[in-house]
C-alpha positions as CSV (number, residue, x, y, z in Angstrom):
1,M,0.0,-0.1,0.0
2,S,1.4,3.4,-1.0
3,A,2.5,5.9,1.7
4,V,0.3,8.9,2.4
5,P,2.1,12.2,2.0
6,A,2.7,14.1,5.3
7,S,0.2,16.8,4.3
8,A,-2.4,14.3,3.9
9,A,-2.1,12.5,7.1
10,A,-4.2,12.7,10.0
11,P,-3.4,15.1,12.7
12,S,-1.2,13.5,15.4
13,P,-2.7,12.9,18.6
14,A,-2.8,15.9,20.8
15,R,-2.7,15.9,24.5
16,G,-5.7,17.0,26.4
17,R,-9.4,16.4,26.1
18,A,-11.0,17.0,22.8
19,G,-13.2,20.1,22.8
20,H,-16.8,20.4,21.6
21,Y,-16.8,23.1,19.0
22,R,-17.9,20.6,16.3
23,W,-21.3,20.7,18.1
24,V,-21.7,24.3,17.5
25,I,-21.3,23.6,13.8
26,C,-24.0,21.0,14.3
27,A,-26.2,23.6,15.8
28,L,-25.6,25.9,12.9
29,L,-26.7,23.1,10.5
30,F,-29.7,22.6,12.7
31,F,-30.9,26.1,12.5
32,G,-30.2,26.2,8.8
33,T,-32.4,23.1,8.3
34,T,-35.1,24.5,10.6
35,I,-35.4,27.6,8.5
36,N,-35.3,25.5,5.2
37,Y,-38.5,23.7,6.4
38,I,-40.2,26.8,7.7
39,D,-40.1,28.2,4.2
40,R,-41.2,25.2,2.3
41,Q,-44.0,24.4,4.8
42,V,-45.7,27.8,4.8
43,I,-47.8,26.8,1.6
44,G,-49.1,23.7,3.2
45,I,-50.4,25.4,6.2
46,L,-52.0,28.2,3.9
47,K,-53.4,25.7,1.6
48,P,-57.0,26.1,2.7
49,T,-56.7,29.9,2.7
50,L,-55.0,30.1,-0.6
51,V,-57.8,27.8,-2.1
52,Q,-60.4,30.0,-0.8
53,Q,-58.9,33.4,-1.6
54,L,-57.3,32.4,-5.0
55,G,-60.0,30.1,-6.4
56,W,-58.0,26.9,-6.5
57,Q,-61.0,24.5,-6.2
58,D,-59.4,21.9,-8.4
59,E,-57.0,19.8,-6.4
60,R,-54.9,19.4,-9.3
61,I,-53.9,23.1,-9.3
62,Y,-52.1,22.8,-5.9
63,A,-50.7,19.5,-7.0
64,A,-49.2,21.1,-10.0
65,I,-47.7,23.8,-7.9
66,V,-46.2,21.3,-5.5
67,F,-45.0,19.3,-8.5
68,T,-43.1,22.4,-9.8
69,F,-41.3,22.7,-6.4
70,Q,-40.4,19.0,-6.7
71,L,-39.1,19.4,-10.2
72,A,-36.8,22.3,-9.1
73,Y,-35.7,20.3,-6.1
74,A,-34.7,17.4,-8.3
75,I,-32.7,19.5,-10.7
76,G,-31.2,21.5,-7.9
77,L,-29.9,18.3,-6.0
78,L,-28.4,16.9,-9.3
79,L,-26.3,20.1,-9.3
80,A,-26.0,20.9,-5.6
81,G,-23.9,18.0,-4.4
82,N,-21.3,18.6,-7.2
83,I,-21.3,22.4,-6.3
84,M,-20.6,21.6,-2.7
85,D,-17.8,19.5,-3.5
86,K,-16.2,22.0,-5.9
87,L,-17.0,25.2,-4.0
88,G,-16.9,24.0,-0.6
89,T,-19.7,24.2,1.9
90,R,-19.0,27.8,3.0
91,R,-19.7,29.3,-0.4
92,G,-22.0,26.6,-1.6
93,F,-24.3,26.7,1.3
94,A,-24.4,30.5,1.3
95,I,-25.4,30.6,-2.4
96,A,-28.2,28.1,-1.7
97,V,-29.7,30.0,1.2
98,G,-29.6,33.3,-0.6
99,I,-31.5,31.8,-3.6
100,W,-34.3,30.2,-1.5
101,S,-34.7,33.2,0.9
102,V,-35.3,35.5,-2.2
103,A,-37.8,33.0,-3.4
104,A,-39.6,32.7,0.0
105,V,-40.2,36.5,0.2
106,G,-41.0,36.4,-3.5
107,H,-44.3,34.3,-2.8
108,A,-45.7,37.6,-1.3
109,V,-46.0,39.1,-4.8
110,A,-47.0,36.1,-6.7
111,E,-50.8,37.0,-6.7
112,R,-49.8,40.1,-8.7
113,M,-48.2,38.0,-11.6
114,D,-51.7,37.8,-13.3
115,W,-49.8,38.2,-16.7
116,M,-47.8,35.0,-16.1
117,K,-48.4,31.6,-17.8
118,L,-46.3,28.6,-16.8
119,P,-46.4,24.9,-18.0
120,T,-46.4,22.1,-15.6
121,V,-47.4,18.5,-15.3
122,N,-50.6,16.9,-14.1
123,L,-52.2,13.3,-14.0
124,D,-55.5,12.8,-15.6
125,A,-57.4,9.6,-14.9
126,K,-58.1,9.2,-18.8
127,T,-55.1,10.8,-20.4
128,G,-52.4,10.0,-17.9
129,L,-49.5,12.4,-17.5
130,S,-50.1,15.7,-19.4
131,V,-48.7,19.3,-19.6
132,V,-51.0,21.8,-18.1
133,L,-50.9,25.6,-18.2
134,L,-51.0,27.5,-15.0
135,T,-52.1,31.1,-15.3
136,G,-52.1,34.2,-12.9
137,A,-51.5,33.7,-9.3
138,A,-51.1,29.9,-9.7
139,A,-48.3,30.5,-12.3
140,G,-46.7,33.1,-9.9
141,F,-46.7,30.6,-7.1
142,A,-45.4,28.0,-9.3
143,L,-42.4,30.1,-10.4
144,M,-41.6,30.9,-6.7
145,R,-41.8,27.3,-5.8
146,F,-39.5,26.4,-8.7
147,L,-36.8,29.1,-7.3
148,L,-37.3,28.0,-3.8
149,G,-36.8,24.2,-4.9
150,L,-33.6,25.1,-6.6
151,G,-32.2,26.9,-3.4
152,E,-33.3,24.4,-0.8
153,A,-31.7,21.5,-2.8
154,G,-28.4,22.7,-1.3
155,N,-29.3,22.3,2.3
156,F,-29.0,18.5,2.6
157,P,-25.8,18.1,0.4
158,A,-24.1,20.9,2.4
159,S,-25.2,19.7,5.7
160,I,-24.2,16.0,5.1
161,K,-20.8,16.9,3.7
162,T,-20.3,19.4,6.7
163,V,-20.9,16.6,9.1
164,A,-18.6,14.2,7.2
165,E,-15.9,17.0,7.4
166,W,-16.6,17.8,11.2
167,F,-17.4,14.5,12.8
168,P,-15.7,11.0,13.0
169,K,-17.8,8.1,11.6
170,K,-19.0,7.1,15.1
171,E,-20.7,10.3,15.7
172,R,-22.1,11.1,12.3
173,A,-25.3,9.4,12.7
174,L,-26.1,11.5,15.9
175,A,-24.9,14.7,14.4
176,T,-27.1,13.9,11.3
177,G,-30.1,13.1,13.5
178,I,-29.6,16.4,15.5
179,F,-29.4,18.7,12.4
180,N,-32.1,16.6,10.6
181,S,-34.4,17.3,13.7
182,G,-34.5,21.0,12.5
183,T,-37.0,19.6,9.8
184,N,-39.5,18.9,12.7
185,V,-38.7,22.2,14.5
186,G,-39.3,24.0,11.3
187,V,-42.7,22.4,10.7
188,I,-43.6,22.9,14.5
189,I,-42.9,26.6,14.4
190,T,-44.7,27.2,11.0
191,P,-48.2,26.4,12.3
192,L,-47.6,28.5,15.4
193,V,-46.2,31.6,13.6
194,V,-47.9,31.6,10.1
195,P,-51.6,31.6,11.3
196,W,-51.0,34.4,13.6
197,V,-49.2,36.4,11.0
198,T,-51.8,35.7,8.5
199,L,-54.8,36.6,10.7
200,H,-53.1,39.9,11.6
201,W,-51.4,41.0,8.4
202,G,-52.5,38.6,5.6
203,W,-50.9,35.7,4.0
204,E,-48.4,37.7,2.0
205,W,-46.6,38.7,5.2
206,A,-46.4,35.1,6.4
207,F,-44.1,34.5,3.3
208,V,-42.0,37.6,4.0
209,A,-41.5,37.1,7.7
210,T,-40.4,33.4,7.3
211,G,-38.2,34.4,4.2
212,V,-36.3,37.0,6.0
213,T,-35.0,34.5,8.7
214,G,-32.9,32.9,5.8
215,F,-31.0,36.2,5.5
216,L,-30.4,36.3,9.1
217,W,-29.0,32.9,9.1
218,L,-26.9,33.5,6.1
219,A,-25.0,36.4,7.9
220,W,-24.3,34.0,10.9
221,W,-23.0,31.3,8.6
222,L,-20.7,33.7,6.8
223,A,-19.4,35.2,10.2
224,V,-18.9,31.7,11.9
225,Y,-18.2,28.9,9.4
226,R,-14.8,27.7,8.2
227,P,-13.4,24.3,7.4
228,P,-12.0,22.4,10.5
229,E,-8.3,22.9,9.4
230,E,-8.7,26.6,9.1
231,H,-11.1,27.3,12.2
232,I,-9.3,29.4,14.8
233,R,-11.8,28.2,17.5
234,L,-10.9,24.5,16.9
235,G,-8.2,23.1,19.3
236,P,-5.6,20.6,18.1
237,A,-7.1,17.8,20.3
238,E,-10.6,18.1,18.7
239,L,-9.2,18.4,15.2
240,A,-7.1,15.2,15.9
241,Y,-10.3,13.5,17.2
242,I,-12.4,14.6,14.2
243,R,-9.8,13.2,11.8
244,S,-9.3,10.0,13.8
245,D,-10.7,7.9,11.1
246,P,-8.6,6.3,8.4
247,V,-7.2,9.0,6.0
248,E,-8.8,9.6,2.5
249,K,-6.9,10.8,-0.3
250,V,-8.5,14.0,-1.7
251,T,-9.4,13.0,-5.3
252,P,-12.6,14.2,-7.1
253,I,-14.8,11.3,-8.3
254,P,-16.9,12.0,-11.5
255,W,-20.7,11.4,-11.4
256,A,-20.3,8.6,-13.9
257,R,-18.2,6.7,-11.6
258,L,-20.6,7.1,-8.6
259,I,-23.7,5.9,-10.7
260,A,-21.8,2.6,-11.6
261,H,-21.6,1.6,-8.0
262,R,-24.7,-0.3,-6.4
263,Q,-23.9,1.7,-3.2
264,T,-25.2,4.7,-5.0
265,W,-28.1,2.9,-6.2
266,A,-29.0,1.7,-2.7
267,F,-29.2,5.1,-1.3
268,A,-30.9,6.6,-4.3
269,I,-33.7,3.9,-4.4
270,G,-34.1,4.3,-0.6
271,K,-34.6,8.1,-1.1
272,F,-36.8,7.7,-4.2
273,M,-39.2,5.3,-2.3
274,T,-39.5,7.0,1.0
275,D,-38.8,10.7,0.7
276,P,-42.2,11.1,-1.1
277,V,-44.0,10.0,2.0
278,W,-42.3,12.8,3.9
279,W,-43.5,15.2,1.2
280,L,-46.9,13.7,1.7
281,Y,-46.9,14.7,5.3
282,L,-45.5,18.1,4.7
283,F,-47.7,19.3,2.0
284,W,-50.9,17.3,2.5
285,I,-51.5,16.6,6.2
286,P,-52.9,20.1,6.9
287,D,-55.4,19.3,4.1
288,F,-56.1,15.8,5.6
289,L,-56.9,17.4,9.0
290,N,-59.1,19.9,7.3
291,R,-60.9,17.5,5.0
292,N,-61.4,14.8,7.7
293,Y,-61.9,16.6,10.8
294,G,-62.8,20.3,9.7
295,L,-59.7,21.9,11.3
296,N,-59.0,25.4,10.1
297,L,-56.3,28.1,10.3
298,T,-56.9,28.7,13.9
299,S,-57.3,25.1,15.1
300,I,-54.8,23.3,13.1
301,G,-51.7,24.3,15.1
302,L,-51.8,22.0,18.1
303,P,-52.2,18.9,16.0
304,I,-49.4,19.9,13.6
305,V,-47.2,20.7,16.6
306,V,-47.9,17.3,18.3
307,I,-47.1,15.5,15.1
308,Y,-43.7,17.1,14.5
309,L,-42.7,17.2,18.1
310,I,-43.0,13.4,18.2
311,A,-41.2,13.2,14.8
312,D,-38.4,15.2,16.5
313,I,-37.8,12.4,18.9
314,G,-37.6,10.0,16.1
315,S,-35.0,12.0,14.3
316,I,-32.7,12.1,17.2
317,G,-33.5,8.7,18.5
318,G,-33.1,7.1,15.3
319,G,-29.5,8.3,15.0
320,W,-28.8,7.7,18.5
321,L,-29.9,4.0,18.3
322,S,-27.5,3.0,15.6
323,S,-24.6,5.0,17.1
324,A,-25.3,3.4,20.4
325,L,-25.3,-0.1,18.9
326,I,-22.1,0.6,17.3
327,K,-20.5,1.6,20.6
328,R,-21.8,-1.7,22.0
329,G,-19.7,-3.6,19.5
330,W,-22.2,-3.9,16.7
331,S,-21.1,-3.7,13.1
332,L,-22.1,-0.8,11.0
333,N,-24.1,-3.0,9.0
334,A,-26.2,-4.6,11.7
335,A,-26.6,-1.3,13.6
336,R,-27.8,0.8,10.7
337,K,-30.2,-1.8,9.3
338,T,-31.5,-2.7,12.8
339,A,-32.4,0.9,13.3
340,M,-34.0,1.2,9.8
341,L,-36.0,-1.9,10.3
342,I,-37.5,-0.7,13.5
343,C,-38.3,2.7,11.8
344,A,-39.8,0.9,8.8
345,A,-42.0,-1.3,11.0
346,A,-43.3,1.7,12.9
347,V,-44.6,3.4,9.9
348,V,-47.1,0.6,9.1
349,P,-49.9,1.6,11.6
350,I,-50.5,4.7,9.4
351,I,-52.9,2.7,7.2
352,F,-55.5,3.1,9.9
353,A,-55.2,6.8,10.3
354,S,-57.7,7.7,7.5
355,K,-60.4,5.4,8.9
356,S,-60.4,6.6,12.5
357,S,-63.2,8.8,13.8
358,S,-61.0,10.2,16.4
359,L,-58.8,13.3,15.5
360,W,-56.1,12.5,18.1
361,T,-56.0,8.7,17.2
362,S,-55.2,9.9,13.5
363,V,-52.8,12.6,14.8
364,L,-50.9,10.0,16.9
365,L,-50.7,7.5,14.0
366,V,-49.4,10.1,11.7
367,A,-47.0,11.2,14.2
368,L,-45.7,7.8,14.9
369,A,-45.1,7.4,11.1
370,A,-43.4,10.8,10.9
371,S,-41.3,10.0,13.8
372,A,-40.2,6.7,12.1
373,H,-39.5,8.4,8.8
374,Q,-37.1,10.8,10.6
375,G,-35.2,8.0,12.4
376,W,-35.1,6.2,9.1
377,S,-33.8,9.2,7.2
378,A,-31.1,9.9,9.8
379,N,-29.7,6.4,9.2
380,L,-30.2,6.4,5.4
381,F,-28.3,9.6,5.2
382,T,-25.5,8.2,7.2
383,L,-25.0,5.4,4.9
384,V,-23.4,7.8,2.5
385,G,-20.6,8.6,4.9
386,D,-20.3,4.9,5.7
387,M,-19.9,3.8,2.1
388,F,-18.2,6.7,0.3
389,P,-15.1,8.9,0.8
390,R,-15.6,12.4,2.0
391,T,-14.9,13.9,-1.4
392,A,-18.0,12.0,-2.8
393,V,-20.4,12.5,0.0
394,G,-21.9,15.8,-1.4
395,S,-22.3,14.4,-5.0
396,V,-23.8,11.1,-3.8
397,T,-26.2,12.9,-1.3
398,G,-27.3,15.1,-4.2
399,L,-27.9,12.2,-6.6
400,G,-30.0,10.4,-3.8
401,G,-31.8,13.6,-2.8
402,M,-32.7,14.1,-6.6
403,A,-34.1,10.7,-6.8
404,G,-36.2,11.4,-3.7
405,A,-37.4,14.6,-5.4
406,V,-38.4,12.8,-8.4
407,G,-40.4,10.4,-6.3
408,G,-42.0,13.5,-4.7
409,M,-42.9,14.8,-8.2
410,F,-44.9,11.4,-8.7
411,I,-46.5,11.5,-5.4
412,S,-47.8,15.1,-5.7
413,I,-49.6,14.4,-8.9
414,L,-50.8,11.0,-7.8
415,V,-52.2,12.4,-4.5
416,G,-54.1,15.2,-6.4
417,E,-55.6,12.6,-8.8
418,I,-56.7,10.2,-6.0
419,L,-58.3,13.0,-4.0
420,N,-60.1,14.3,-7.0
421,R,-61.4,10.9,-7.8
422,T,-62.0,9.4,-4.3
423,N,-61.9,12.4,-1.8
424,S,-60.1,9.8,0.5
425,Y,-56.7,9.4,2.0
426,V,-57.1,5.6,2.5
427,P,-55.2,4.5,-0.6
428,I,-52.7,7.1,0.0
429,F,-51.9,6.1,3.5
430,F,-51.8,2.4,2.6
431,I,-49.1,3.1,0.0
432,A,-47.1,5.2,2.7
433,G,-47.5,2.3,5.3
434,F,-45.6,-0.4,3.4
435,T,-43.0,1.6,1.4
436,Y,-40.3,1.5,4.0
437,L,-40.2,-2.2,4.4
438,A,-40.0,-2.7,0.6
439,A,-37.1,0.0,0.4
440,L,-35.2,-1.7,3.2
441,A,-35.4,-5.0,1.4
442,I,-33.9,-3.4,-1.8
443,V,-31.2,-1.7,0.2
444,H,-30.2,-5.0,1.8
445,L,-30.2,-6.7,-1.5
446,L,-27.9,-4.1,-3.0
447,V,-25.4,-3.8,-0.1
448,P,-25.9,-6.7,2.2
449,S,-22.8,-5.8,4.3
450,L,-22.6,-2.0,3.6
451,E,-19.2,-2.5,2.0
452,P,-17.5,0.7,1.0
453,A,-17.5,1.6,-2.7
454,R,-14.1,1.1,-4.1
455,F,-12.1,3.9,-6.2
456,P,-8.5,2.9,-6.7
457,E,-7.1,6.5,-6.4
458,S,-9.0,7.3,-3.3
459,E,-9.0,4.3,-1.2
460,T,-8.6,4.9,2.5
461,V,-5.2,4.2,4.2
462,R,-4.2,4.2,7.6
463,A,-1.8,7.2,8.7
């Protein structure tokens, strides 16, 4: 095995106890993810209000607008991972947050774009997939959702890459679970803040108020963030701890070579199958509660908060579980997949949520499923760091995220058509309930032992 240049070797162990500044970086990622989800969730909370005020009586109009976001999100993820790997997370993440914050505020003027026409895709029971033309406010919203999707696509590739740079492998699942819990905090804050702002100042200001938070975070990010080797607040003992895993040569890996590996496909298929279920919760659960139990803007807050408070437990708990099993001597493969199996099984009871006559029974079933998804997601994301060198983490995460967004595109138009035809969430929740078990089976078939992807010029070697 070839020797590693001195410049590439891991920092020599430093005396003294490792510090905790890496958790400050994790907190920064947590708040960025929180804002990311506040911005994307606003439209779901306001759906009944927008339907009434803007005349979107056909469910497929809202579905087409959601589809537009997913389309841009897929495109953005295809590009974002590579951008993060090339520009670095400091500059790449800053660009992403700037784009999505501008788009979030831009929703406030979408209604005035009555001159606009925008093509999108819809599902018709007779003709199948077809291109439809959105006009007026719907087209304006679709444009802003497209820009929002492009920017927000940078969040997870940047965050996962940052975790891979700032944490040793044994802590990555926990760090991922912590920052990923910001998704739940974001959707907890949104139903508490957005109805209040809307009732006092109108729905336009709900978009403005939430969008401005992105600019505040951006200033914080640029002031605080630097790579570990350049950070003046990071002590030598903590840097040595962060770099305690086998050293990896820094060699860019093209997408074409990543796609050839079954490890990439395992992650991408897992995202393609299960991300759409999360999009379902995010964009359609407020409608489900309104449709089945008559909840409106003033009464929907508490059930949504309960759902995502419980989901937050799953995000941290799922990451903690696999990390705890590893510390007990379990292999990465056994620990990750055991945690994912537990989460997959916990989603199944959601099939009964749409049949329950009790609001709180349905809320708790949805909450359990959302919590299980977050635990699943924390471990699925961590598989990228387990199977790929740091130089490929951003690109693989982007490819997988794109697959998840494509799945989200399909679920948005499918849900719109199912609701138009049946006015029921029964078939929708049935699909959601069994998707994770099927996804885990495919992941296991593709990577039965989570063996690392091999790239001759970037294989890990011990310092």
